[in-house]
N, C-alpha and C positions, 0 to 999 in steps of 0.2 A: 594440503596434507604433506606433500613432498617437501615443501619449504620448511615446515615445522620439523620434520625428520632431519633435514640438512642442518638446520640451526642447532638442534640438540647435539648432533654429531660434531658440529663445529665447536660448540662450547666444551664438550667433553675432550675433544682433541686439544683445545687451547689449554685446559687445565692440566692434562697429561704432559703436554709439552713444557709448560712452566715447571711442573714437578721434576721432570727429567733434567731440565737445565739446572735447577737448584741442587739436585743430588750430586751432579758431576763435580769432580775436583777441577778447579780452574788452574791456570798456570801459576798463579800466585797464592794458591790455597783456597781463596774464595769462601763461599758460604758452606761448601762441603767440609772445610776444616773446622768451621764453627760448630758443626754437628758431630764432631768426633772423628772425622776422616783425615786427620792431619798426618804428617809424615809423608812417606812415598806411596801410600796406598789411598784408594778412594774409600768411600764409606762402606763398600761391600766387598773389598778385597782388591788384589792387584790386577787380575784379568778382566774385571768388570768394566774398566775404563774404556776398552775397545768396544765392548758390547753396548755400553751406554752411548757411545759416540755414534754407532751404527743405528741404534734404535732412535736416537734423537734426529738423525738425518732422515730416517724413514717417516717419523712423525711430522717433521717439518714439511716433507713432500705431501703427506696426507693433508696437513693444515692448509697448504697452498691450494691443493686441488679442491678441497671443501670450500675455501674462500671464493674461488672462481665459480664453482658450481652454484653456491648460494647466491652470489651476485647475479649470475645469469638467470637463476630461477626468479629472483625477486625483482629484476629489472622490468619484467613484463607486467608485474602486478601494480595495480593502482591502490594506494592507501589513502587514508584521510589526510595525511600530511602532504602527499604529492598530488592529489586530485584537486584541481581548482574548483571552487564552488561556483555553480552557474549563476548568472545574474537573474533576478526574478523577471518573469515575463510581464510585459505591460498589460494592464487590465483592459478589456474591451470597453468601448465608449459607453455602453449601456449599463454597466455595473456601477454600484455606488463607489465613490472615491476614484473612479477611473475616467470620468467623463471629460474633465478639462485638465490641462496641465497645471501644475502647482504654480501659484503666484509668487514671484520673487519678493523677497522682503524689501520694505521701503527703507532705504538708507539715507534719505534726505533729512536735513535737520527739522526738528519740530517747528510748527507754525507758532510764532509768538505774537501774532496779531499786530504786526507792524512795529513793535517795540524792539529796538536793537538789543541783542543779548550781551553786548559788550558792557562791562560794568564801569568803564571809564577809568580804569587804573585803580579802583578801590579793591581792597582785599576783603576777606570774609569778615574781618573785624570792623569794617567800615572805614579804616584808615586808608588814605591814599598813599601811593608809593612815592 
């Protein structure tokens, strides 16, 4: 339950941090100028630049702390992606299908009854090479 709360807070902090960064006026005008904040002012006035900088620094600190807390919370949890699936236990000897080990496949060439399988250089058409 705590991990879900941390992840929701982490997501909300991420979105707020993105919005705060996009609202600010950059040194070269940036995206804030595209939204009508051109000139010497930010999008919300002249004094808000210092306020946005302080709020962004605080949100960055909260973002970092939430990232560390979320990672610490989730590091002890086992998920389907991190938990290896155990190998199936061998069946006891008395049960069906578990009495004897599986026979290996026969990889030897088929028995041709003493006739060599070499065609003597003839191709499928019957022509010799």
